[in-house]
BALOKE-343537 format. One line per 10 residues: number of its first residue (from 1); their letters; for each residue x, y, z of C-alpha. Coordinates in steps of 0.02 Angstrom, whole numbers, plus 32768, in hexadecimal, padded with zeros to 4 digits. Last residue first. Layout:
REM BALOKE-343537
NUM) A) X/Y/Z ~ ...
REM end
This chain:
REM BALOKE-343537
758) XXXXXXXXXX) 854D/8A78/8675 ~ 84B8/8A03/869B ~ 8400/8A2D/8683 ~ 83AF/89BE/870A ~ 832F/8950/86C9 ~ 8276/8995/86DC ~ 8223/895D/876D ~ 8216/89EA/87BE ~ 81CB/8A50/8741 ~ 812C/89D8/8740
748) XXXXXXXXXX) 8116/895A/86B9 ~ 806D/8953/867F ~ 802D/88A0/8656 ~ 8036/8821/85CB ~ 80D0/886D/858A ~ 80EA/8903/8522 ~ 819D/88FA/84E5 ~ 8226/892C/8559 ~ 826D/89E3/8517 ~ 82E8/89EB/8479
738) XXXXXXXXXX) 8378/8980/8462 ~ 83C5/8910/84E8 ~ 8455/893E/8549 ~ 8507/890A/851C ~ 8587/88CC/8589 ~ 862D/88ED/85A0 ~ 862F/89A2/85E3 ~ 85BD/8945/8673 ~ 850D/892F/8691 ~ 84C3/88F9/8738
728) XXXXXXXXXX) 8429/88A9/8728 ~ 83A9/889F/87B8 ~ 8334/8804/879B ~ 827F/8831/879D ~ 822C/87FB/883B ~ 81B7/8764/8841 ~ 810F/8761/8887 ~ 80D9/873F/87D1 ~ 8155/8718/8751 ~ 814C/8795/86D4
718) XXXXXXXXXX) 80ED/8755/862C ~ 8167/8726/85AA ~ 81B9/8784/851A ~ 826F/87BA/8577 ~ 82C0/8840/8549 ~ 8364/8827/84E2 ~ 8406/882B/84E3 ~ 8476/8838/8438 ~ 8524/87F7/8416 ~ 84ED/8779/839B
708) XXXXXXXXXX) 8432/87B4/8372 ~ 83BC/872C/839D ~ 8312/879E/8390 ~ 8349/881B/82FE ~ 838B/8768/82B3 ~ 82DF/871C/82B3 ~ 82B4/8723/81F8 ~ 82D3/866C/81CD ~ 8353/869E/814A ~ 8394/871A/81C3
698) XXXXXXXXXX) 83B2/8693/8253 ~ 83F6/860F/81D4 ~ 847A/8698/819B ~ 84AD/86BB/8254 ~ 84C7/8608/8296 ~ 8512/85CD/81FF ~ 859B/8657/8205 ~ 85A4/8639/82D3 ~ 85AC/8580/82E3 ~ 8673/8573/82E8
688) XXXXXXXXXX) 8679/8607/8357 ~ 860E/85BF/83E8 ~ 8561/8616/83F2 ~ 853D/866B/849D ~ 849F/86C5/847C ~ 8489/8773/84B4 ~ 8448/8789/857A ~ 8392/8787/8591 ~ 8351/8823/85F2 ~ 82B0/8818/8667
678) XXXXXXXXXX) 821B/8889/866F ~ 81C9/880F/85DE ~ 81EC/877A/8630 ~ 825C/8702/85E7 ~ 8211/864C/85B9 ~ 81E6/867E/8510 ~ 8295/86DF/84F9 ~ 82DD/8649/8534 ~ 829C/85D3/84B8 ~ 82BE/8646/842D
668) XXXXXXXXXX) 8369/8639/8467 ~ 8372/8580/846C ~ 8323/8578/83CD ~ 83A4/85DF/8373 ~ 8443/856E/83CD ~ 83D6/84DB/838E ~ 83BD/850C/82DD ~ 8481/8541/82D7 ~ 84A3/848A/8314 ~ 8433/843A/828B
658) XXXXXXXXXX) 8467/847A/81F8 ~ 83BC/849C/819A ~ 8354/8422/812E ~ 82BF/8426/8196 ~ 825E/8381/819E ~ 81C4/837A/81F6 ~ 81A5/82CA/824A ~ 813E/823A/81F4 ~ 81B1/81A8/8216 ~ 81FF/81AB/816F
648) XXXXXXXXXX) 8225/8265/815B ~ 819F/82FA/8146 ~ 81AB/837C/80C4 ~ 8138/83FD/8110 ~ 808C/8428/809E ~ 8033/83A1/80EF ~ 8048/83DA/8189 ~ 7FDF/8474/8172 ~ 800B/851F/81CA ~ 7F8D/859C/81B0
638) XXXXXXXXXX) 7FA0/85C9/8276 ~ 805B/85EE/8259 ~ 80D5/8568/8255 ~ 813D/857E/81B1 ~ 80FC/863E/81AA ~ 8156/8653/8250 ~ 81F7/860D/8217 ~ 81F0/8673/8178 ~ 81DF/8716/81CA ~ 8150/8793/81AE
628) XXXXXXXXXX) 810E/8778/825C ~ 81A2/8789/82C8 ~ 81D9/86D5/830D ~ 81AD/86C4/83C9 ~ 810B/8699/83C6 ~ 80FB/862F/832B ~ 819E/85B6/8350 ~ 8185/85B5/83F8 ~ 80DA/85A4/83FA ~ 80FC/84FF/83A3
618) XXXXXXXXXX) 8146/84A2/8443 ~ 81E3/8462/8414 ~ 822E/83BE/83FF ~ 82DE/839A/8399 ~ 8313/8309/833D ~ 83A5/8309/82D8 ~ 83CC/82E1/8223 ~ 83CF/838F/81DB ~ 8342/83DB/824E ~ 82D2/833D/8263
608) XXXXXXXXXX) 8243/83A3/82CB ~ 81CF/834E/834D ~ 8149/83E0/837C ~ 80E7/83E7/841F ~ 8048/842B/8400 ~ 8021/84D7/8478 ~ 7FFC/8535/83CF ~ 7F67/84B7/8391 ~ 7F80/8437/8301 ~ 7EE4/83EF/829A
598) XXXXXXXXXX) 7E8F/849A/82AA ~ 7DDD/8487/82F8 ~ 7D65/8435/829C ~ 7D8C/838C/82EC ~ 7D54/83D8/8393 ~ 7CFC/8332/83D1 ~ 7C66/836B/83E0 ~ 7C6C/83D7/833F ~ 7CA2/8348/82E3 ~ 7C05/82E1/8308
588) XXXXXXXXXX) 7BAB/8381/82E1 ~ 7C06/837E/8234 ~ 7BDC/82D0/8218 ~ 7B23/82CD/823C ~ 7B18/836F/81C6 ~ 7B6C/82EC/8142 ~ 7AEE/8275/8162 ~ 7A5C/8308/813D ~ 7AB6/8330/809A ~ 7AC0/8270/8063
578) XXXXXXXXXX) 7A04/8267/809B ~ 79F2/82FF/801D ~ 7A45/8293/7FA4 ~ 79D7/8211/7FA4 ~ 7932/8282/7F9F ~ 796E/82C8/7EF5 ~ 799D/8387/7EE3 ~ 7A5C/8388/7EFE ~ 7A3A/8444/7EC2 ~ 7AF2/8482/7E99
568) XXXXXXXXXX) 7B4B/83EA/7E5E ~ 7AAC/83A9/7E0D ~ 7A9C/8447/7D99 ~ 7AF0/8408/7D05 ~ 7AB3/835A/7D16 ~ 7A74/82EF/7D9C ~ 7B0A/8271/7D73 ~ 7B85/82E2/7D63 ~ 7B5E/832C/7E1B ~ 7B6D/8274/7E59
558) XXXXXXXXXX) 7C10/8255/7E0B ~ 7C60/82E6/7E4E ~ 7BFB/82C2/7F09 ~ 7C3E/8201/7F02 ~ 7CF9/8257/7EDD ~ 7CF3/82D4/7F7D ~ 7CA9/8249/7FEF ~ 7D49/81D4/7FC7 ~ 7DB3/8257/7FDF ~ 7D71/827C/806C
548) XXXXXXXXXX) 7D85/81CC/809C ~ 7E3E/8200/809F ~ 7E8F/8179/8035 ~ 7F2B/811F/809A ~ 7F81/80C1/800A ~ 801C/8117/7FEA ~ 801F/8144/80AE ~ 8033/808C/80D9 ~ 80DF/808F/8112 ~ 80C3/815A/8163
538) XXXXXXXXXX) 8036/80FE/81B6 ~ 8098/8077/81FD ~ 810B/80D7/823D ~ 80A1/811B/82C7 ~ 8024/81AD/82D8 ~ 800C/8203/8379 ~ 7F96/8293/836A ~ 7F54/8240/82C7 ~ 7EDA/81ED/8335 ~ 7EAA/816E/82BA
528) XXXXXXXXXX) 7E08/8116/8270 ~ 7E31/80B9/81EF ~ 7D8E/8076/8185 ~ 7D73/7FC7/8161 ~ 7CFD/7F77/80E8 ~ 7D13/7EBC/80B4 ~ 7DA3/7E72/8040 ~ 7E2C/7E87/80AF ~ 7EEA/7EC0/8074 ~ 7EAE/7F58/8010
518) XXXXXXXXXX) 7F1C/7FAB/7F98 ~ 7ECF/7F5B/7EFE ~ 7E22/7F8B/7F48 ~ 7E32/803A/7F93 ~ 7E78/8036/8044 ~ 7E17/80B7/80AA ~ 7E3D/813F/8121 ~ 7DE3/81B1/81B9 ~ 7E57/8236/8217 ~ 7E30/826A/82B7
508) XXXXXXXXXX) 7E98/8301/830D ~ 7E1A/8323/83A1 ~ 7E82/82B8/8415 ~ 7E45/820F/8444 ~ 7E61/81D2/8505 ~ 7DB9/817F/8518 ~ 7D47/8174/8481 ~ 7CA9/81E7/8480 ~ 7CED/825F/83EC ~ 7D3A/81CB/83A1
498) XXXXXXXXXX) 7C9F/8163/8386 ~ 7C3E/81FE/8347 ~ 7CC8/8221/82D4 ~ 7CBA/8170/828A ~ 7BF2/8162/828C ~ 7BF6/821C/8222 ~ 7C74/81D5/81B1 ~ 7C13/812E/8190 ~ 7B6C/819D/817D ~ 7BC2/8210/80ED
488) XXXXXXXXXX) 7BFA/8168/80A4 ~ 7B36/8123/80A1 ~ 7AFA/81C7/8053 ~ 7B71/81BA/7FD6 ~ 7B3C/8117/7FB5 ~ 7A89/8149/7FAA ~ 7AB7/81BE/7F2E ~ 7B18/815B/7ECD ~ 7A7C/80E8/7EBC ~ 7A91/8046/7F36
478) XXXXXXXXXX) 7AAD/7F9E/7ED7 ~ 7A2A/7F0B/7ED6 ~ 7A41/7EC7/7E1D ~ 79C5/7F5C/7DD5 ~ 7A08/7FD9/7E65 ~ 7AAD/7FDD/7DF6 ~ 7B55/7FB2/7E49 ~ 7BD0/804D/7E2E ~ 7BA9/80B3/7ECD ~ 7C26/807B/7F3B
468) XXXXXXXXXX) 7C7F/7FEF/7EE9 ~ 7D48/803E/7F00 ~ 7CFB/8064/7FB2 ~ 7D1B/7FA5/7FEB ~ 7CB3/7F22/8025 ~ 7BFD/7F86/8023 ~ 7BDA/7F59/7F6C ~ 7BE3/7E98/7FA3 ~ 7B3C/7E9D/8018 ~ 7B7D/7E7A/80B6
458) XXXXXXXXXX) 7B29/7F0B/810A ~ 7B6B/7F25/81C4 ~ 7BEC/7F93/81A3 ~ 7CA3/7FB1/81DC ~ 7CF3/8028/823C ~ 7DC3/8001/8261 ~ 7E1B/8043/82F4 ~ 7EBB/8092/8327 ~ 7EFE/80F8/83B2 ~ 7FB9/80FB/83CC
448) XXXXXXXXXX) 7FB2/8104/831B ~ 7FCA/8090/827A ~ 7FB4/8001/82CE ~ 8044/7F7E/82A8 ~ 8042/7F1A/820A ~ 8089/7FB0/8194 ~ 812C/7FA6/81F2 ~ 8138/7F30/827A ~ 81B3/7EB4/823C ~ 821C/7F44/81F5
438) XXXXXXXXXX) 8239/7F77/82B3 ~ 820B/802A/82C6 ~ 8190/8012/8339 ~ 8103/80AB/8373 ~ 8077/8036/8358 ~ 80B4/7F9A/83AB ~ 803D/7F83/8438 ~ 7FA9/7FA8/83C2 ~ 7FFA/7F14/835C ~ 8004/7EA8/83F8
428) XXXXXXXXXX) 7F4C/7EC3/8422 ~ 7F13/7E94/8375 ~ 7EAD/7F2E/8329 ~ 7DFD/7F6D/8352 ~ 7D56/7F61/8310 ~ 7CCD/7FD6/830E ~ 7C2F/7FA4/82C3 ~ 7BAE/7FFC/8259 ~ 7AF8/7FFC/8233 ~ 7A8C/7FF0/82D3
418) XXXXXXXXXX) 7B2B/803A/832D ~ 7B13/80D0/82D6 ~ 7A92/8110/8347 ~ 7B0B/8113/83F5 ~ 7BB4/80F4/8395 ~ 7BFF/80FA/8445 ~ 7BB0/8055/8472 ~ 7C21/7FFC/83FB ~ 7CB4/8028/846D ~ 7C57/7FCB/850F
408) XXXXXXXXXX) 7C48/7F38/848A ~ 7D05/7F37/8467 ~ 7D57/7EE6/84F8 ~ 7D5F/7E34/84A3 ~ 7D44/7E3C/83E6 ~ 7CBE/7DC5/83BD ~ 7CD5/7D7A/8306 ~ 7C40/7D24/82C6 ~ 7BD2/7DB5/82F0 ~ 7BA2/7DD4/823B
398) XXXXXXXXXX) 7BFA/7E79/8232 ~ 7CAE/7E27/8287 ~ 7C95/7DA3/81FB ~ 7C8E/7E2B/8177 ~ 7D1E/7E73/81C1 ~ 7D88/7DD8/81C4 ~ 7D6F/7D8C/811C ~ 7DBC/7CDB/8115 ~ 7DBF/7C96/8075 ~ 7DB2/7C1F/80A8
388) XXXXXXXXXX) 7D75/7C21/815E ~ 7CCA/7C48/812C ~ 7C6D/7CE3/8136 ~ 7C43/7CFE/8085 ~ 7C27/7DB7/8044 ~ 7B5B/7DBD/7FFE ~ 7B2D/7DBA/7F51 ~ 7AB7/7D3D/7F84 ~ 7ACA/7CCC/7EF5 ~ 7B79/7CDF/7EC3
378) XXXXXXXXXX) 7BCC/7CE3/7F82 ~ 7C45/7D67/7F8D ~ 7CF6/7D4F/7FC9 ~ 7D15/7C95/7F71 ~ 7DA0/7CC8/7EF9 ~ 7D2E/7CB8/7E69 ~ 7C9E/7D1C/7EB2 ~ 7D14/7DAF/7ECE ~ 7D5C/7DAE/7E23 ~ 7CA4/7DA2/7DDC
368) XXXXXXXXXX) 7C74/7E37/7E49 ~ 7D02/7EA0/7E0C ~ 7CD2/7E7A/7D6E ~ 7C14/7E9C/7D72 ~ 7C49/7F30/7DC4 ~ 7C9A/7F87/7D2B ~ 7CE3/7F35/7C99 ~ 7DA6/7F46/7CAF ~ 7DB1/7FF2/7C43 ~ 7D23/8077/7C61
358) XXXXXXXXXX) 7CDB/8043/7CFE ~ 7D79/8001/7D5E ~ 7DDA/807D/7D15 ~ 7D87/8103/7D39 ~ 7D5B/80D3/7DEC ~ 7E21/80BF/7DFE ~ 7E52/8167/7DB0 ~ 7DC9/81C3/7E23 ~ 7E2E/8175/7EC9 ~ 7EDD/81A8/7E7F
348) XXXXXXXXXX) 7E88/8268/7E70 ~ 7E21/8258/7F0D ~ 7EC8/822A/7F77 ~ 7F2D/81AA/7FAA ~ 7F2B/8115/7F3D ~ 7FE8/80FA/7F07 ~ 8010/807E/7E83 ~ 7F7C/8099/7E15 ~ 7FA0/8034/7D78 ~ 8006/7FA5/7DC6
338) XXXXXXXXXX) 7F94/7FA2/7E62 ~ 7EF5/7FB2/7DF8 ~ 7F25/7F1D/7D98 ~ 7F51/7EB2/7E23 ~ 7E9B/7EBC/7E6B ~ 7E4D/7EB3/7DC4 ~ 7EA9/7E0F/7DAA ~ 7F2E/7DBB/7D51 ~ 7FAD/7E3D/7D56 ~ 8056/7E24/7D01
328) XXXXXXXXXX) 80A2/7ECD/7D2C ~ 8012/7F1D/7CE3 ~ 7F9D/7E91/7C82 ~ 7F52/7F1E/7C10 ~ 7EAF/7ECF/7C53 ~ 7E31/7EA5/7BC4 ~ 7D78/7ED8/7BAA ~ 7CFA/7E85/7B2E ~ 7CAD/7F00/7AC4 ~ 7C1F/7F5E/7AF4
318) XXXXXXXXXX) 7B57/7F4D/7AC2 ~ 7B32/7EFB/7B67 ~ 7BAE/7F27/7C01 ~ 7C0A/7E96/7C55 ~ 7C4C/7E6B/7BA9 ~ 7C4D/7D9E/7B86 ~ 7CE3/7D33/7B9E ~ 7CF5/7CC4/7AF5 ~ 7C92/7C2A/7AFC ~ 7CBF/7B84/7B04
308) XXXXXXXXXX) 7C55/7B7E/7BB1 ~ 7CE1/7B55/7C35 ~ 7C94/7B55/7CDC ~ 7CE2/7BE7/7D40 ~ 7D54/7BAF/7DE3 ~ 7D0A/7BC5/7E8A ~ 7D9F/7BD1/7EEE ~ 7D72/7BAC/7FA7 ~ 7D09/7B09/7F63 ~ 7DAC/7AB2/7F34
298) XXXXXXXXXX) 7DD0/7AA6/7E70 ~ 7DDF/7A09/7E18 ~ 7E5E/79EF/7DA4 ~ 7EDA/7983/7E0A ~ 7F90/799B/7DCA ~ 7FE2/78FF/7DA8 ~ 807A/78AA/7E0A ~ 80CA/781B/7D9A ~ 813E/7804/7E2C ~ 81CA/780B/7D9F
288) XXXXXXXXXX) 8197/7890/7D3F ~ 8161/78E6/7DE5 ~ 8210/78DD/7E2F ~ 8269/7911/7D8A ~ 81F9/79A3/7D8B ~ 8233/79E7/7E28 ~ 82ED/79CC/7DF9 ~ 82B7/7A1F/7D55 ~ 8282/7AC4/7DB6 ~ 8323/7AC6/7E1E
278) XXXXXXXXXX) 8387/7ABC/7D7D ~ 8327/7B4B/7D27 ~ 8361/7BB8/7DBF ~ 82D8/7C19/7E21 ~ 82F8/7CE3/7E1D ~ 8269/7D29/7E8D ~ 82BE/7D57/7F1B ~ 8343/7D82/7EC5 ~ 82F9/7E17/7E65 ~ 8353/7EA5/7EBA
268) XXXXXXXXXX) 840C/7E32/7EB1 ~ 83F0/7E23/7DFD ~ 83C1/7ED3/7DE0 ~ 8477/7EFB/7E1D ~ 84C9/7EC1/7D98 ~ 8519/7E1E/7D70 ~ 85B0/7E2A/7D05 ~ 8613/7D61/7D14 ~ 854D/7D1A/7D1F ~ 8539/7D27/7C71
258) XXXXXXXXXX) 846C/7D32/7C76 ~ 83F2/7CCF/7C09 ~ 8342/7CF3/7C6D ~ 82B5/7C77/7C3F ~ 821C/7CA3/7BE9 ~ 8178/7C6B/7BCC ~ 80D6/7CD6/7BCF ~ 8087/7D34/7C5D ~ 80F8/7DCC/7C68 ~ 811E/7DFC/7D1C
248) XXXXXXXXXX) 8144/7D69/7D71 ~ 8141/7D41/7E2C ~ 8090/7CFA/7E43 ~ 80C2/7C80/7DAB ~ 816E/7C5A/7DD7 ~ 81F6/7CC4/7D84 ~ 8281/7C5C/7D25 ~ 8342/7C44/7D25 ~ 83D9/7C0E/7CBF ~ 8477/7C48/7CF7
238) XXXXXXXXXX) 8507/7C3B/7C7F ~ 85CB/7C49/7CC9 ~ 861E/7C08/7C1A ~ 8642/7CBB/7BED ~ 85DC/7D01/7B6B ~ 8637/7D91/7AF5 ~ 8602/7D1A/7A43 ~ 856F/7CC4/7A45 ~ 856F/7C0B/7A25 ~ 8582/7BD0/7AE0
228) XXXXXXXXXX) 84F7/7C4C/7B19 ~ 8483/7C07/7A90 ~ 84AB/7B55/7ABA ~ 847E/7B6C/7B62 ~ 83E2/7BB0/7B43 ~ 83B2/7B2B/7ACA ~ 83E4/7AA3/7B45 ~ 838F/7B00/7BD3 ~ 82EC/7AF3/7B74 ~ 830A/7A3D/7B20
218) XXXXXXXXXX) 8307/7A15/7BE0 ~ 8265/7A68/7BE4 ~ 821A/7A17/7B62 ~ 824A/7951/7BAD ~ 8207/7992/7C54 ~ 815E/79AD/7C09 ~ 8166/7923/7BAF ~ 8187/78B2/7C59 ~ 8106/7929/7CA9 ~ 807C/78E0/7C25
208) XXXXXXXXXX) 803E/796E/7BA4 ~ 7F9E/79D4/7BAD ~ 7F10/79EB/7B3A ~ 7E9C/7A00/7BBC ~ 7E77/7932/7BBB ~ 7F2E/792F/7BE7 ~ 7F1A/7988/7C7F ~ 7F80/7A2C/7C8F ~ 8012/7A04/7D0C ~ 80A9/79E2/7CAB
198) XXXXXXXXXX) 80DA/7AA2/7CA0 ~ 8066/7B05/7D17 ~ 80E8/7B5C/7D93 ~ 815E/7B6A/7CED ~ 8100/7C00/7C9E ~ 80B0/7C17/7C05 ~ 80C4/7B63/7BBC ~ 800E/7B05/7BEB ~ 7FC9/7BAA/7B8B ~ 7FEE/7B5E/7AE8
188) XXXXXXXXXX) 8050/7BED/7A8E ~ 80D2/7B72/7A4B ~ 815E/7C02/7A13 ~ 81C9/7BE2/7AAA ~ 8237/7C66/7B03 ~ 82E9/7C87/7B2D ~ 8314/7D23/7B7F ~ 83AF/7D8F/7B82 ~ 842E/7DD7/7BF3 ~ 84E6/7E0E/7BC9
178) XXXXXXXXXX) 852F/7E91/7C44 ~ 84A4/7E3E/7CD3 ~ 8410/7E4C/7D16 ~ 83C1/7ED6/7C94 ~ 8374/7F66/7CDD ~ 82B2/7F7A/7D1A ~ 82B9/7F6F/7DD4 ~ 8375/7FBF/7DF2 ~ 8348/803C/7D72 ~ 82D8/80CD/7DD3
168) XXXXXXXXXX) 8352/809F/7E68 ~ 83FA/80D0/7E14 ~ 8473/8051/7E38 ~ 849B/8031/7D8B ~ 84FD/7F98/7D4B ~ 846A/7F55/7CB2 ~ 843E/800F/7C98 ~ 8479/7FF3/7BDA ~ 8415/7F62/7BD6 ~ 8378/7FC7/7C16
158) XXXXXXXXXX) 8399/8042/7B8C ~ 8393/7FBB/7AF9 ~ 82FC/7F64/7B3E ~ 8317/7EAE/7B6A ~ 833E/7E2E/7AE2 ~ 82F0/7DA6/7AA0 ~ 832F/7CF0/7A72 ~ 82A6/7C85/7A18 ~ 8272/7BC5/7A32 ~ 822F/7B2D/79D1
148) XXXXXXXXXX) 8286/7B42/7927 ~ 830A/7BA4/796A ~ 8336/7B0C/79CC ~ 83A2/7AC5/792E ~ 8425/7B3D/7943 ~ 8411/7BC3/79D7 ~ 848D/7C28/79A5 ~ 843E/7C4A/7900 ~ 83C1/7CB2/7963 ~ 8446/7D17/79A2
138) XXXXXXXXXX) 845F/7D59/78E4 ~ 839E/7D9D/78D9 ~ 83AB/7DE8/7995 ~ 83B5/7E9F/7936 ~ 830C/7E84/78EF ~ 82B8/7E6F/7991 ~ 8204/7E3C/7946 ~ 8143/7E54/7968 ~ 80B2/7DE3/7945 ~ 813F/7D4C/7920
128) XXXXXXXXXX) 80DA/7CDE/798D ~ 815D/7CD3/7A0F ~ 8172/7D8E/7A0A ~ 80C5/7DAC/7A37 ~ 80C0/7D36/7ABC ~ 8162/7D70/7B00 ~ 8112/7E27/7B14 ~ 805F/7DFE/7B4D ~ 7FFA/7E86/7B45 ~ 7F55/7E8C/7B96
118) XXXXXXXXXX) 7F15/7EE1/7B3A ~ 7F6E/7F02/7A9D ~ 7F31/7E44/7A6C ~ 7F9E/7DA8/7A45 ~ 7F4C/7D27/7AA6 ~ 7FA0/7C95/7AF5 ~ 7F53/7BEB/7AC2 ~ 7ECB/7B84/7B03 ~ 7E6F/7B91/7A56 ~ 7DB2/7BB7/7A96
108) XXXXXXXXXX) 7DE9/7C07/7B2E ~ 7E60/7C73/7AE9 ~ 7EE2/7CA1/7B7D ~ 7F21/7D3E/7BC3 ~ 7E74/7D8F/7BD6 ~ 7E7E/7D9E/7C79 ~ 7DDF/7D2E/7C9E ~ 7E3F/7CBA/7C1C ~ 7EE4/7CBC/7C88 ~ 7E81/7CA4/7D29
98) XXXXXXXXXX) 7E1C/7C10/7CD9 ~ 7EB7/7BC9/7C9A ~ 7EF5/7BC8/7D54 ~ 7E5B/7B78/7D9D ~ 7E72/7AED/7D19 ~ 7F30/7AD8/7D3E ~ 7F0D/7AA4/7DEB ~ 7E72/7ADB/7E57 ~ 7EC7/7B21/7EFF ~ 7F04/7A8B/7F38
88) XXXXXXXXXX) 7F62/7A68/7E9D ~ 7FAD/7B1B/7E9D ~ 7FEA/7B06/7F50 ~ 804F/7A6F/7F21 ~ 8099/7AD8/7E84 ~ 80D1/7B5B/7EF3 ~ 811D/7ADE/7F77 ~ 8183/7A84/7EF3 ~ 81BE/7B35/7EB9 ~ 81DF/7B57/7F5E
78) XXXXXXXXXX) 8245/7ABD/7F93 ~ 8298/7ABD/7ED0 ~ 82E8/7B7B/7EFA ~ 82D3/7C2A/7EE1 ~ 821A/7C47/7F06 ~ 81F9/7CD2/7F87 ~ 815E/7D15/7FC0 ~ 8108/7C6D/7FD2 ~ 8064/7C87/8025 ~ 8041/7D37/7FEC
68) XXXXXXXXXX) 8089/7D2B/7F40 ~ 802C/7C87/7F1F ~ 7F75/7CD8/7F5E ~ 7F88/7D6F/7EF9 ~ 7FAC/7D04/7E56 ~ 7F1D/7C8E/7E97 ~ 7EAE/7D32/7E77 ~ 7E52/7D9B/7EF5 ~ 7EE2/7DA5/7F69 ~ 7EA5/7E16/800E
58) XXXXXXXXXX) 7F53/7E02/807A ~ 7F2C/7D3A/806E ~ 7E98/7D19/8004 ~ 7E86/7C72/806F ~ 7E6F/7BF2/7FCB ~ 7E6C/7B56/8026 ~ 7EC4/7ABF/7FF1 ~ 7F78/7AD4/8027 ~ 7F48/7AFB/80D1 ~ 7EDD/7A86/80EF
48) XXXXXXXXXX) 7E7A/7AC4/816F ~ 7E3E/7A87/820C ~ 7E82/7AFB/8275 ~ 7EF9/7A83/82C2 ~ 7F29/7A62/820B ~ 7F38/7B0A/81DF ~ 7FCB/7B16/8267 ~ 801E/7A8C/823E ~ 8033/7AC8/818C ~ 8071/7B75/81C7
38) XXXXXXXXXX) 80F2/7B18/822C ~ 8104/7B02/82E0 ~ 8114/7B71/8394 ~ 806A/7BB1/838C ~ 80A3/7C66/838D ~ 810B/7C3B/82F6 ~ 8084/7BE7/82A6 ~ 7FFB/7C81/82BE ~ 8098/7CF6/8289 ~ 80B7/7C90/81D5
28) XXXXXXXXXX) 7FF7/7C8F/81CA ~ 7FF4/7D4D/81D4 ~ 7FA0/7D8A/827E ~ 7F6D/7E53/8285 ~ 7EC6/7E46/82BD ~ 7E8C/7D94/8305 ~ 7EC8/7D8C/83A5 ~ 7E27/7D97/8407 ~ 7DD4/7D07/83A5 ~ 7E64/7C95/83DA
18) XXXXXXXXXX) 7E0A/7C94/8486 ~ 7D75/7C43/8428 ~ 7DD1/7B97/8417 ~ 7D4C/7B0F/83D3 ~ 7D81/7B2E/8325 ~ 7E04/7BAD/830D ~ 7DE3/7C59/82D2 ~ 7E2F/7C87/821F ~ 7ED8/7CEE/823D ~ 7ED2/7D98/81ED
8) XXXXXXXX) 7F59/7DDC/816A ~ 7F68/7E97/8174 ~ 7F3E/7F0E/8128 ~ 8199/8017/7B94 ~ 818D/7F5B/7B83 ~ 8218/7EDD/7BA4 ~ 822E/7F0B/7C67 ~ 8284/7E93/7CD5
REM end
């Protein structure tokens, strides 16, 4: 609905150090399944109340992110009940109010939803009358007496028009039925912004009794049904649905009113979050009957800010308060970054993420505040926390609280870098499934046959993610931009040094970072990949695999600007000189690893996807056997770059050619390659039904002169040592190859020449 235009890790088990070898790649659901019980049982066994600990699942830094990660589907009373129970354990209405205030969605003085441009809260604006939908004036009358309290709203006209479109670009945003409206409230107190918190706000905080809340929701239902009954064209099949906080994309009340007789593809697309209003009422009735109320106390794992009765101040003195735009209902810096920069895999997107943080989101102070609020950073020391809630795996590896069996020897390969960095591994089962295409493993398994992580021993929060590098001022314990660049260069050098010494690694080493927003762990981890054997998970996560070189490029740009017009040319500061020295170390490590060579060699075996069929071929067949100026030779020459080619979902180069014709051409080139230069290769035998495609494709690729129909060819290979040339007998029905044999690796004697024939 649009009205406006790394893996989860398992906490270590107390008294069971064997669990530490199984940390990486586990989700909490996996853990429970492996233990043969439920998630709740598993957390009880490791000493945690799974509903009272903010765990930072999938790197969540907000209640919204935690709820989505823990309850990925809310469509019935059971899941709604679980979400409310989870919220109570994480601090209840008080903690949620603080998150909404932090995001600029709630005014901390009036406790009402804000009506700002940023964040733009569309249903709050409609409820307050700040914006109107003139075309719906008559429809409001269908509410009868309920129009004093509630308002009927419409989707955008183009979304209504595309209600039955199966176009992927429309399915996520189009209306869910031919007749689709929204009911919102004119009461802007924040307790009504979403059904998750209805009836949970303490009376002392301006909330209402659970029985009063129940009566209000019952009245909302009655208003919706009265509208549908009084509006022409609606059938008697009326569906009422809500999106529970976490799965909502607008942070103000909206109830979907649908004519179920004509549903569109968007309804199925959003089915995982369409919770029937009757299921909400069922839970509210249970709570009203049992007088169950929320606890206003936030647990230690989620350090909610104390209410001061003052508006949130700008992180930068002299500037106006900042606010998120609330993209897709974001209530955190992390979610806002994902909404604004959904693909983060190059210098451009990394540059934009840093711009957004510094210019629109309040800078490093806002980011630090978010990490403190959810327990990832200790407010006093500024260091990453290493407790189990939230569980921050790489921080624990860095402090030695988690010891990965078998990694001691691998860390020795870091040599001098071992004083500053640590090599960590994935869970063995994730390594084993590196090439699995099973949806269960995509994005969870290792991204390559050889996949390691580099993390830092520095626990100051400024190093938790590349987004923050060089943004924390030295006056509050941060490193200068030049020092940050120096450190990143050292990370690169350390990673390449490891790969150059590690057993079995090729020279094709890739280094990637997941920028905050797209990261699943809130502590530093540089992905070190052997690019010669990538798995499906790499391509699954390609949208967020940002090369470390892209990070370095942006930091160098920022440093050059910081130093003035000549900064990019001179790099005169002492720290910048240290960065250059670190870059030299990286280059030396790369040389040792042969990483400076071309990423693809002629002898490489390529797997090509040709018109949907996979074909394996040595690249020197495509390069050496094709004419120098032909398309085929240019496609795979020494200047060839994998990134220039279209690839399929598994990373194979995709060629949109007729597969049968291409295979016949490829086989003829193979035979030319293995046929000695003093031998003649008979003309290709091409079935009649493939001849037209064969000729046209060969001419397009520029290889027809080598694979021409009815034309024998001299071989292109080296004469077989010790094996005499085969005698060729020519008849009137066979053609001779044109011209003399090509100059081979050695001179041919007269006796080795093929017979002339008749």
